[in-house]
N, CA, C and O atoms as a CHARMM CRD file, in Angstrom:
* protein
*
  316
    1    1 UNK  N   -139.82100-138.10000  53.06500 PROA 1      0.00000
    2    1 UNK  CA  -140.41500-138.00600  54.37900 PROA 1      0.00000
    3    1 UNK  C   -141.60300-138.94400  54.46000 PROA 1      0.00000
    4    1 UNK  O   -142.66800-138.64200  53.92100 PROA 1      0.00000
    5    2 UNK  N   -141.44300-140.02900  55.09600 PROA 2      0.00000
    6    2 UNK  CA  -142.55300-140.97400  55.21400 PROA 2      0.00000
    7    2 UNK  C   -143.53000-140.49500  56.27800 PROA 2      0.00000
    8    2 UNK  O   -143.12800-139.97400  57.31800 PROA 2      0.00000
    9    3 UNK  N   -144.81500-140.67800  56.00700 PROA 3      0.00000
   10    3 UNK  CA  -145.85500-140.29100  56.94500 PROA 3      0.00000
   11    3 UNK  C   -146.21800-138.82000  56.89700 PROA 3      0.00000
   12    3 UNK  O   -147.11900-138.39000  57.61600 PROA 3      0.00000
   13    4 UNK  N   -145.54400-138.03700  56.07000 PROA 4      0.00000
   14    4 UNK  CA  -145.84400-136.61300  55.97400 PROA 4      0.00000
   15    4 UNK  C   -146.39100-136.32800  54.58900 PROA 4      0.00000
   16    4 UNK  O   -145.65500-136.31800  53.60200 PROA 4      0.00000
   17    5 UNK  N   -147.70000-136.09500  54.53200 PROA 5      0.00000
   18    5 UNK  CA  -148.32200-135.77700  53.26200 PROA 5      0.00000
   19    5 UNK  C   -149.38700-134.71400  53.50700 PROA 5      0.00000
   20    5 UNK  O   -150.35700-134.93800  54.23100 PROA 5      0.00000
   21    6 UNK  N   -149.18700-133.57700  52.90200 PROA 6      0.00000
   22    6 UNK  CA  -150.15600-132.50600  53.03800 PROA 6      0.00000
   23    6 UNK  C   -150.46900-131.99400  51.63800 PROA 6      0.00000
   24    6 UNK  O   -149.56600-131.65800  50.87300 PROA 6      0.00000
   25    7 UNK  N   -151.74600-131.94000  51.31500 PROA 7      0.00000
   26    7 UNK  CA  -152.18600-131.54000  49.99800 PROA 7      0.00000
   27    7 UNK  C   -152.89300-130.19700  50.10500 PROA 7      0.00000
   28    7 UNK  O   -153.88100-130.07200  50.82900 PROA 7      0.00000
   29    8 UNK  N   -152.39900-129.19500  49.39400 PROA 8      0.00000
   30    8 UNK  CA  -153.00900-127.88400  49.34600 PROA 8      0.00000
   31    8 UNK  C   -153.63500-127.71800  47.97300 PROA 8      0.00000
   32    8 UNK  O   -152.93400-127.79500  46.96400 PROA 8      0.00000
   33    9 UNK  N   -154.94900-127.49100  47.91700 PROA 9      0.00000
   34    9 UNK  CA  -155.68800-127.35200  46.67100 PROA 9      0.00000
   35    9 UNK  C   -155.93800-125.87200  46.39900 PROA 9      0.00000
   36    9 UNK  O   -156.45400-125.17600  47.27300 PROA 9      0.00000
   37   10 UNK  N   -155.58900-125.37100  45.21400 PROA 10     0.00000
   38   10 UNK  CA  -155.85600-123.95600  44.92600 PROA 10     0.00000
   39   10 UNK  C   -157.34800-123.69000  44.74000 PROA 10     0.00000
   40   10 UNK  O   -158.06500-124.51800  44.17700 PROA 10     0.00000
   41   11 UNK  N   -157.80800-122.54600  45.21100 PROA 11     0.00000
   42   11 UNK  CA  -159.19200-122.12400  45.01400 PROA 11     0.00000
   43   11 UNK  C   -159.22700-120.59900  44.99600 PROA 11     0.00000
   44   11 UNK  O   -158.46500-119.94400  45.70700 PROA 11     0.00000
   45   12 UNK  N   -160.11000-120.04300  44.18500 PROA 12     0.00000
   46   12 UNK  CA  -160.20700-118.60000  44.02100 PROA 12     0.00000
   47   12 UNK  C   -161.39300-118.06400  44.80400 PROA 12     0.00000
   48   12 UNK  O   -162.47500-118.65000  44.77000 PROA 12     0.00000
   49   13 UNK  N   -161.20000-116.95200  45.51200 PROA 13     0.00000
   50   13 UNK  CA  -162.31000-116.21400  46.09500 PROA 13     0.00000
   51   13 UNK  C   -161.88700-114.77800  46.34200 PROA 13     0.00000
   52   13 UNK  O   -160.69900-114.45300  46.32500 PROA 13     0.00000
   53   14 UNK  N   -162.87200-113.92600  46.57100 PROA 14     0.00000
   54   14 UNK  CA  -162.63600-112.51000  46.70200 PROA 14     0.00000
   55   14 UNK  C   -162.16300-112.15200  48.10700 PROA 14     0.00000
   56   14 UNK  O   -162.63000-112.71500  49.09700 PROA 14     0.00000
   57   15 UNK  N   -161.23200-111.20700  48.17500 PROA 15     0.00000
   58   15 UNK  CA  -160.73900-110.71800  49.46200 PROA 15     0.00000
   59   15 UNK  C   -161.87800-110.00300  50.17800 PROA 15     0.00000
   60   15 UNK  O   -162.46000-109.07800  49.61100 PROA 15     0.00000
   61   16 UNK  N   -162.21500-110.40000  51.40600 PROA 16     0.00000
   62   16 UNK  CA  -163.29500-109.72600  52.12800 PROA 16     0.00000
   63   16 UNK  C   -162.92000-108.31300  52.56100 PROA 16     0.00000
   64   16 UNK  O   -163.79100-107.54600  52.97200 PROA 16     0.00000
   65   17 UNK  N   -161.65600-107.96100  52.47800 PROA 17     0.00000
   66   17 UNK  CA  -161.20600-106.63600  52.88300 PROA 17     0.00000
   67   17 UNK  C   -161.32200-105.60800  51.75800 PROA 17     0.00000
   68   17 UNK  O   -161.81200-104.50200  51.98700 PROA 17     0.00000
   69   18 UNK  N   -160.87700-105.95400  50.54300 PROA 18     0.00000
   70   18 UNK  CA  -160.87800-104.98200  49.45000 PROA 18     0.00000
   71   18 UNK  C   -161.66400-105.43900  48.22100 PROA 18     0.00000
   72   18 UNK  O   -161.94200-104.61800  47.34600 PROA 18     0.00000
   73   19 UNK  N   -162.02900-106.71200  48.12400 PROA 19     0.00000
   74   19 UNK  CA  -162.84500-107.19400  47.01900 PROA 19     0.00000
   75   19 UNK  C   -162.09300-107.72300  45.81800 PROA 19     0.00000
   76   19 UNK  O   -162.72400-108.07500  44.82100 PROA 19     0.00000
   77   20 UNK  N   -160.78100-107.79400  45.86700 PROA 20     0.00000
   78   20 UNK  CA  -159.99900-108.29200  44.73200 PROA 20     0.00000
   79   20 UNK  C   -160.05400-109.81300  44.68400 PROA 20     0.00000
   80   20 UNK  O   -159.99400-110.48100  45.71700 PROA 20     0.00000
   81   21 UNK  N   -160.16800-110.35300  43.47000 PROA 21     0.00000
   82   21 UNK  CA  -160.15100-111.80300  43.29100 PROA 21     0.00000
   83   21 UNK  C   -158.73200-112.32000  43.49000 PROA 21     0.00000
   84   21 UNK  O   -157.80000-111.84300  42.84300 PROA 21     0.00000
   85   22 UNK  N   -158.56600-113.29100  44.38000 PROA 22     0.00000
   86   22 UNK  CA  -157.25900-113.85300  44.70700 PROA 22     0.00000
   87   22 UNK  C   -157.33000-115.37200  44.69300 PROA 22     0.00000
   88   22 UNK  O   -158.41200-115.95900  44.66600 PROA 22     0.00000
   89   23 UNK  N   -156.18000-115.98400  44.71300 PROA 23     0.00000
   90   23 UNK  CA  -156.08900-117.43300  44.79900 PROA 23     0.00000
   91   23 UNK  C   -155.60600-117.80400  46.19400 PROA 23     0.00000
   92   23 UNK  O   -154.55100-117.36100  46.64700 PROA 23     0.00000
   93   24 UNK  N   -156.40400-118.62700  46.85800 PROA 24     0.00000
   94   24 UNK  CA  -156.03600-119.14800  48.16100 PROA 24     0.00000
   95   24 UNK  C   -155.78200-120.63900  48.04100 PROA 24     0.00000
   96   24 UNK  O   -155.97000-121.22400  46.97400 PROA 24     0.00000
   97   25 UNK  N   -155.35900-121.24700  49.12100 PROA 25     0.00000
   98   25 UNK  CA  -155.05600-122.67300  49.11600 PROA 25     0.00000
   99   25 UNK  C   -155.77500-123.35300  50.26200 PROA 25     0.00000
  100   25 UNK  O   -155.71200-122.91100  51.40900 PROA 25     0.00000
  101   26 UNK  N   -156.46000-124.44100  49.93000 PROA 26     0.00000
  102   26 UNK  CA  -157.25000-125.19800  50.89900 PROA 26     0.00000
  103   26 UNK  C   -156.46000-126.42100  51.34700 PROA 26     0.00000
  104   26 UNK  O   -155.91200-127.15100  50.52200 PROA 26     0.00000
  105   27 UNK  N   -156.40400-126.63800  52.65900 PROA 27     0.00000
  106   27 UNK  CA  -155.72000-127.82500  53.17600 PROA 27     0.00000
  107   27 UNK  C   -156.70100-128.98800  53.30100 PROA 27     0.00000
  108   27 UNK  O   -157.86700-128.86200  52.92800 PROA 27     0.00000
  109   28 UNK  N   -156.23900-130.09300  53.81300 PROA 28     0.00000
  110   28 UNK  CA  -157.08600-131.29400  53.87900 PROA 28     0.00000
  111   28 UNK  C   -158.25900-131.15000  54.83900 PROA 28     0.00000
  112   28 UNK  O   -159.22300-131.90900  54.74200 PROA 28     0.00000
  113   29 UNK  N   -158.20000-130.18900  55.77000 PROA 29     0.00000
  114   29 UNK  CA  -159.30100-129.94400  56.70700 PROA 29     0.00000
  115   29 UNK  C   -160.32400-128.95700  56.16700 PROA 29     0.00000
  116   29 UNK  O   -161.34000-128.71200  56.81600 PROA 29     0.00000
  117   30 UNK  N   -160.07600-128.38300  54.98900 PROA 30     0.00000
  118   30 UNK  CA  -160.99700-127.43700  54.39100 PROA 30     0.00000
  119   30 UNK  C   -160.71300-125.98800  54.72400 PROA 30     0.00000
  120   30 UNK  O   -161.48600-125.11300  54.33500 PROA 30     0.00000
  121   31 UNK  N   -159.62600-125.70100  55.43300 PROA 31     0.00000
  122   31 UNK  CA  -159.25700-124.33700  55.78100 PROA 31     0.00000
  123   31 UNK  C   -158.55600-123.69600  54.58200 PROA 31     0.00000
  124   31 UNK  O   -157.65300-124.29200  53.99400 PROA 31     0.00000
  125   32 UNK  N   -158.97800-122.47500  54.22100 PROA 32     0.00000
  126   32 UNK  CA  -158.39000-121.76900  53.08900 PROA 32     0.00000
  127   32 UNK  C   -157.58500-120.58300  53.61300 PROA 32     0.00000
  128   32 UNK  O   -158.06600-119.82400  54.45400 PROA 32     0.00000
  129   33 UNK  N   -156.35800-120.42700  53.11300 PROA 33     0.00000
  130   33 UNK  CA  -155.49700-119.31400  53.50700 PROA 33     0.00000
  131   33 UNK  C   -155.07700-118.55900  52.26000 PROA 33     0.00000
  132   33 UNK  O   -154.74900-119.16200  51.23800 PROA 33     0.00000
  133   34 UNK  N   -155.08900-117.21300  52.35200 PROA 34     0.00000
  134   34 UNK  CA  -154.60600-116.41300  51.23100 PROA 34     0.00000
  135   34 UNK  C   -154.07000-115.09300  51.72100 PROA 34     0.00000
  136   34 UNK  O   -154.42800-114.61800  52.79900 PROA 34     0.00000
  137   35 UNK  N   -153.19600-114.50000  50.90700 PROA 35     0.00000
  138   35 UNK  CA  -152.68300-113.15600  51.14500 PROA 35     0.00000
  139   35 UNK  C   -153.05700-112.32700  49.93400 PROA 35     0.00000
  140   35 UNK  O   -152.67100-112.66000  48.81400 PROA 35     0.00000
  141   36 UNK  N   -153.80300-111.25200  50.13900 PROA 36     0.00000
  142   36 UNK  CA  -154.29100-110.41900  49.04900 PROA 36     0.00000
  143   36 UNK  C   -153.13400-109.66200  48.41300 PROA 36     0.00000
  144   36 UNK  O   -152.29400-109.09000  49.10900 PROA 36     0.00000
  145   37 UNK  N   -153.10100-109.66400  47.08200 PROA 37     0.00000
  146   37 UNK  CA  -152.02600-108.97200  46.37400 PROA 37     0.00000
  147   37 UNK  C   -152.26100-107.46500  46.33000 PROA 37     0.00000
  148   37 UNK  O   -151.32500-106.71700  46.04600 PROA 37     0.00000
  149   38 UNK  N   -153.47600-106.99700  46.60100 PROA 38     0.00000
  150   38 UNK  CA  -153.76200-105.55700  46.58200 PROA 38     0.00000
  151   38 UNK  C   -153.55600-104.92500  47.95600 PROA 38     0.00000
  152   38 UNK  O   -152.76500-103.99200  48.09400 PROA 38     0.00000
  153   39 UNK  N   -154.25700-105.42200  48.97000 PROA 39     0.00000
  154   39 UNK  CA  -154.20700-104.78900  50.29700 PROA 39     0.00000
  155   39 UNK  C   -153.27100-105.50400  51.27200 PROA 39     0.00000
  156   39 UNK  O   -153.04800-105.01500  52.37900 PROA 39     0.00000
  157   40 UNK  N   -152.72700-106.64000  50.88100 PROA 40     0.00000
  158   40 UNK  CA  -151.78100-107.44700  51.65800 PROA 40     0.00000
  159   40 UNK  C   -152.37600-108.01000  52.95000 PROA 40     0.00000
  160   40 UNK  O   -151.63000-108.44400  53.82700 PROA 40     0.00000
  161   41 UNK  N   -153.70100-108.00900  53.08100 PROA 41     0.00000
  162   41 UNK  CA  -154.35100-108.61500  54.24500 PROA 41     0.00000
  163   41 UNK  C   -154.31400-110.13300  54.10700 PROA 41     0.00000
  164   41 UNK  O   -154.42600-110.66600  53.00300 PROA 41     0.00000
  165   42 UNK  N   -154.16000-110.80800  55.20900 PROA 42     0.00000
  166   42 UNK  CA  -154.17200-112.26800  55.23100 PROA 42     0.00000
  167   42 UNK  C   -155.54600-112.71500  55.69300 PROA 42     0.00000
  168   42 UNK  O   -156.03300-112.26600  56.73000 PROA 42     0.00000
  169   43 UNK  N   -156.17300-113.60100  54.92500 PROA 43     0.00000
  170   43 UNK  CA  -157.49900-114.11200  55.25700 PROA 43     0.00000
  171   43 UNK  C   -157.41400-115.60600  55.47800 PROA 43     0.00000
  172   43 UNK  O   -156.80200-116.32900  54.69200 PROA 43     0.00000
  173   44 UNK  N   -158.03300-116.06400  56.55100 PROA 44     0.00000
  174   44 UNK  CA  -158.13900-117.49000  56.84400 PROA 44     0.00000
  175   44 UNK  C   -159.62900-117.81300  56.90200 PROA 44     0.00000
  176   44 UNK  O   -160.34900-117.29300  57.75400 PROA 44     0.00000
  177   45 UNK  N   -160.08400-118.66900  55.99800 PROA 45     0.00000
  178   45 UNK  CA  -161.49000-119.07900  55.95600 PROA 45     0.00000
  179   45 UNK  C   -161.59400-120.49800  56.49100 PROA 45     0.00000
  180   45 UNK  O   -160.96100-121.41800  55.97400 PROA 45     0.00000
  181   46 UNK  N   -162.39600-120.66000  57.52600 PROA 46     0.00000
  182   46 UNK  CA  -162.56000-121.96000  58.16300 PROA 46     0.00000
  183   46 UNK  C   -164.00500-122.40900  58.02000 PROA 46     0.00000
  184   46 UNK  O   -164.92200-121.65200  58.33800 PROA 46     0.00000
  185   47 UNK  N   -164.21800-123.61500  57.55200 PROA 47     0.00000
  186   47 UNK  CA  -165.55500-124.18200  57.44400 PROA 47     0.00000
  187   47 UNK  C   -165.91600-124.79900  58.78200 PROA 47     0.00000
  188   47 UNK  O   -165.35500-125.81900  59.18300 PROA 47     0.00000
  189   48 UNK  N   -166.87100-124.16100  59.47600 PROA 48     0.00000
  190   48 UNK  CA  -167.26500-124.61700  60.80100 PROA 48     0.00000
  191   48 UNK  C   -168.36900-125.67100  60.73200 PROA 48     0.00000
  192   48 UNK  O   -168.47400-126.53400  61.60300 PROA 48     0.00000
  193   49 UNK  N   -169.16900-125.58900  59.70800 PROA 49     0.00000
  194   49 UNK  CA  -170.27500-126.51900  59.54900 PROA 49     0.00000
  195   49 UNK  C   -170.91300-126.32200  58.19300 PROA 49     0.00000
  196   49 UNK  O   -170.40400-125.57800  57.35500 PROA 49     0.00000
  197   50 UNK  N   -172.01400-126.98500  57.98500 PROA 50     0.00000
  198   50 UNK  CA  -172.67800-126.94700  56.68800 PROA 50     0.00000
  199   50 UNK  C   -173.11000-125.53400  56.29300 PROA 50     0.00000
  200   50 UNK  O   -173.03500-125.17100  55.11900 PROA 50     0.00000
  201   51 UNK  N   -173.55900-124.73700  57.25900 PROA 51     0.00000
  202   51 UNK  CA  -174.02800-123.37900  56.96900 PROA 51     0.00000
  203   51 UNK  C   -173.22900-122.31900  57.71300 PROA 51     0.00000
  204   51 UNK  O   -173.71000-121.19800  57.88400 PROA 51     0.00000
  205   52 UNK  N   -172.05100-122.63800  58.14800 PROA 52     0.00000
  206   52 UNK  CA  -171.27900-121.72200  58.97700 PROA 52     0.00000
  207   52 UNK  C   -169.83600-121.66900  58.49500 PROA 52     0.00000
  208   52 UNK  O   -169.11700-122.66500  58.56500 PROA 52     0.00000
  209   53 UNK  N   -169.41300-120.50100  58.00300 PROA 53     0.00000
  210   53 UNK  CA  -168.02600-120.23900  57.62800 PROA 53     0.00000
  211   53 UNK  C   -167.50000-119.11800  58.50800 PROA 53     0.00000
  212   53 UNK  O   -168.23700-118.18900  58.83700 PROA 53     0.00000
  213   54 UNK  N   -166.23800-119.19600  58.89100 PROA 54     0.00000
  214   54 UNK  CA  -165.62400-118.13200  59.67900 PROA 54     0.00000
  215   54 UNK  C   -164.46800-117.54500  58.87900 PROA 54     0.00000
  216   54 UNK  O   -163.60600-118.27400  58.38800 PROA 54     0.00000
  217   55 UNK  N   -164.45900-116.20900  58.75100 PROA 55     0.00000
  218   55 UNK  CA  -163.38300-115.49800  58.09100 PROA 55     0.00000
  219   55 UNK  C   -162.58800-114.74500  59.14500 PROA 55     0.00000
  220   55 UNK  O   -163.14900-113.93100  59.87900 PROA 55     0.00000
  221   56 UNK  N   -161.29800-115.00400  59.22900 PROA 56     0.00000
  222   56 UNK  CA  -160.40100-114.24400  60.08900 PROA 56     0.00000
  223   56 UNK  C   -159.52100-113.42000  59.16200 PROA 56     0.00000
  224   56 UNK  O   -158.81100-113.97200  58.32100 PROA 56     0.00000
  225   57 UNK  N   -159.56700-112.08100  59.31600 PROA 57     0.00000
  226   57 UNK  CA  -158.81600-111.18100  58.45700 PROA 57     0.00000
  227   57 UNK  C   -157.76200-110.49100  59.30600 PROA 57     0.00000
  228   57 UNK  O   -158.07000-109.90400  60.34400 PROA 57     0.00000
  229   58 UNK  N   -156.52000-110.56600  58.85600 PROA 58     0.00000
  230   58 UNK  CA  -155.40000-109.97000  59.57000 PROA 58     0.00000
  231   58 UNK  C   -154.77800-108.89300  58.69000 PROA 58     0.00000
  232   58 UNK  O   -154.32900-109.17500  57.57900 PROA 58     0.00000
  233   59 UNK  N   -154.75300-107.65300  59.19000 PROA 59     0.00000
  234   59 UNK  CA  -154.16300-106.54300  58.45100 PROA 59     0.00000
  235   59 UNK  C   -152.64100-106.62500  58.54800 PROA 59     0.00000
  236   59 UNK  O   -152.11000-107.17500  59.51200 PROA 59     0.00000
  237   60 UNK  N   -151.93700-106.07900  57.55400 PROA 60     0.00000
  238   60 UNK  CA  -150.47900-106.03800  57.63800 PROA 60     0.00000
  239   60 UNK  C   -150.03300-105.17000  58.81900 PROA 60     0.00000
  240   60 UNK  O   -150.79300-104.33800  59.31300 PROA 60     0.00000
  241   61 UNK  N   -148.81100-105.37500  59.25400 PROA 61     0.00000
  242   61 UNK  CA  -148.27600-104.62400  60.39200 PROA 61     0.00000
  243   61 UNK  C   -148.32500-103.12700  60.11000 PROA 61     0.00000
  244   61 UNK  O   -147.90000-102.67600  59.04600 PROA 61     0.00000
  245   62 UNK  N   -148.84400-102.36200  61.06100 PROA 62     0.00000
  246   62 UNK  CA  -148.92000-100.91600  60.93100 PROA 62     0.00000
  247   62 UNK  C   -150.12900-100.41300  60.16000 PROA 62     0.00000
  248   62 UNK  O   -150.25700 -99.20500  59.96200 PROA 62     0.00000
  249   63 UNK  N   -151.01600-101.28800  59.71900 PROA 63     0.00000
  250   63 UNK  CA  -152.20100-100.88800  58.96700 PROA 63     0.00000
  251   63 UNK  C   -153.45100-101.41100  59.65400 PROA 63     0.00000
  252   63 UNK  O   -153.37600-102.17600  60.61600 PROA 63     0.00000
  253   64 UNK  N   -154.62100-100.98000  59.13700 PROA 64     0.00000
  254   64 UNK  CA  -155.89400-101.41900  59.67900 PROA 64     0.00000
  255   64 UNK  C   -156.72200-102.06100  58.57700 PROA 64     0.00000
  256   64 UNK  O   -156.46800-101.85600  57.39000 PROA 64     0.00000
  257   65 UNK  N   -157.71300-102.83800  58.98800 PROA 65     0.00000
  258   65 UNK  CA  -158.66800-103.41900  58.03900 PROA 65     0.00000
  259   65 UNK  C   -159.45100-102.26800  57.41900 PROA 65     0.00000
  260   65 UNK  O   -159.75800-101.29600  58.10900 PROA 65     0.00000
  261   66 UNK  N   -159.78200-102.35800  56.13000 PROA 66     0.00000
  262   66 UNK  CA  -160.46300-101.27500  55.42600 PROA 66     0.00000
  263   66 UNK  C   -161.89600-101.05600  55.89400 PROA 66     0.00000
  264   66 UNK  O   -162.35600 -99.91500  55.91800 PROA 66     0.00000
  265   67 UNK  N   -162.61500-102.10800  56.26600 PROA 67     0.00000
  266   67 UNK  CA  -164.00200-102.03800  56.74100 PROA 67     0.00000
  267   67 UNK  C   -164.90000-101.30100  55.75600 PROA 67     0.00000
  268   67 UNK  O   -165.63400-100.39500  56.15100 PROA 67     0.00000
  269   68 UNK  N   -164.85200-101.66800  54.50000 PROA 68     0.00000
  270   68 UNK  CA  -165.64400-101.02400  53.46300 PROA 68     0.00000
  271   68 UNK  C   -167.13100-101.15400  53.75800 PROA 68     0.00000
  272   68 UNK  O   -167.89200-100.23300  53.46000 PROA 68     0.00000
  273   69 UNK  N   -167.56200-102.25400  54.32900 PROA 69     0.00000
  274   69 UNK  CA  -168.98300-102.48800  54.60100 PROA 69     0.00000
  275   69 UNK  C   -169.53200-101.54600  55.66900 PROA 69     0.00000
  276   69 UNK  O   -170.74900-101.37800  55.75700 PROA 69     0.00000
  277   70 UNK  N   -168.67900-100.92900  56.48200 PROA 70     0.00000
  278   70 UNK  CA  -169.14700-100.04200  57.53900 PROA 70     0.00000
  279   70 UNK  C   -169.30400 -98.60200  57.07700 PROA 70     0.00000
  280   70 UNK  O   -169.80700 -97.77700  57.84100 PROA 70     0.00000
  281   71 UNK  N   -168.89400 -98.26400  55.85200 PROA 71     0.00000
  282   71 UNK  CA  -169.03400 -96.89500  55.35500 PROA 71     0.00000
  283   71 UNK  C   -170.49300 -96.61800  55.03000 PROA 71     0.00000
  284   71 UNK  O   -171.15900 -97.47400  54.44800 PROA 71     0.00000
  285   72 UNK  N   -171.00800 -95.44900  55.38900 PROA 72     0.00000
  286   72 UNK  CA  -172.41000 -95.12400  55.11200 PROA 72     0.00000
  287   72 UNK  C   -172.68400 -95.08400  53.60800 PROA 72     0.00000
  288   72 UNK  O   -171.87200 -94.60200  52.81900 PROA 72     0.00000
  289   73 UNK  N   -173.83300 -95.59900  53.24600 PROA 73     0.00000
  290   73 UNK  CA  -174.24200 -95.55800  51.84800 PROA 73     0.00000
  291   73 UNK  C   -173.79400 -96.72900  51.00700 PROA 73     0.00000
  292   73 UNK  O   -174.27100 -96.88100  49.88200 PROA 73     0.00000
  293   74 UNK  N   -172.90000 -97.56400  51.50100 PROA 74     0.00000
  294   74 UNK  CA  -172.41400 -98.69200  50.71800 PROA 74     0.00000
  295   74 UNK  C   -173.48800 -99.78100  50.63800 PROA 74     0.00000
  296   74 UNK  O   -173.88300-100.18000  49.54300 PROA 74     0.00000
  297   75 UNK  N   -173.95800-100.26000  51.78200 PROA 75     0.00000
  298   75 UNK  CA  -174.94500-101.31300  51.81800 PROA 75     0.00000
  299   75 UNK  C   -176.30100-100.83300  52.34200 PROA 75     0.00000
  300   75 UNK  O   -177.32500-101.46600  52.08900 PROA 75     0.00000
  301   76 UNK  N   -176.30600 -99.72000  53.06800 PROA 76     0.00000
  302   76 UNK  CA  -177.53700 -99.19900  53.65700 PROA 76     0.00000
  303   76 UNK  C   -177.97200 -97.97100  52.86500 PROA 76     0.00000
  304   76 UNK  O   -177.37800 -96.90200  53.00300 PROA 76     0.00000
  305   77 UNK  N   -178.99200 -98.11400  52.04800 PROA 77     0.00000
  306   77 UNK  CA  -179.42100 -97.01000  51.19500 PROA 77     0.00000
  307   77 UNK  C   -180.15500 -95.92400  51.96900 PROA 77     0.00000
  308   77 UNK  O   -180.32200 -94.81900  51.45400 PROA 77     0.00000
  309   78 UNK  N   -180.60200 -96.20800  53.19800 PROA 78     0.00000
  310   78 UNK  CA  -181.33200 -95.22300  53.97300 PROA 78     0.00000
  311   78 UNK  C   -180.42300 -94.21700  54.66200 PROA 78     0.00000
  312   78 UNK  O   -180.92400 -93.24000  55.21900 PROA 78     0.00000
  313   79 UNK  N   -179.11900 -94.41200  54.65000 PROA 79     0.00000
  314   79 UNK  CA  -178.18500 -93.47300  55.30600 PROA 79     0.00000
  315   79 UNK  C   -177.66100 -92.47200  54.31900 PROA 79     0.00000
  316   79 UNK  O   -176.86600 -91.60500  54.68200 PROA 79     0.00000
């Protein structure tokens, strides 16, 4: 296929939904896509700028995002 070249670079980072270390793949634009082997959530990380990253998390069909950070006592010690 002439003119068609896409390079996906492997990179490791933690699933923002459950915290498991996974391997995602970065395309030539810097977008990283992965599917978590534990919770099966799909995460798309997009580099918007030097200090701005966007994470889009998609739960599997029929399930919801875990939202661990919203549970009382996890990050807020005063609750």
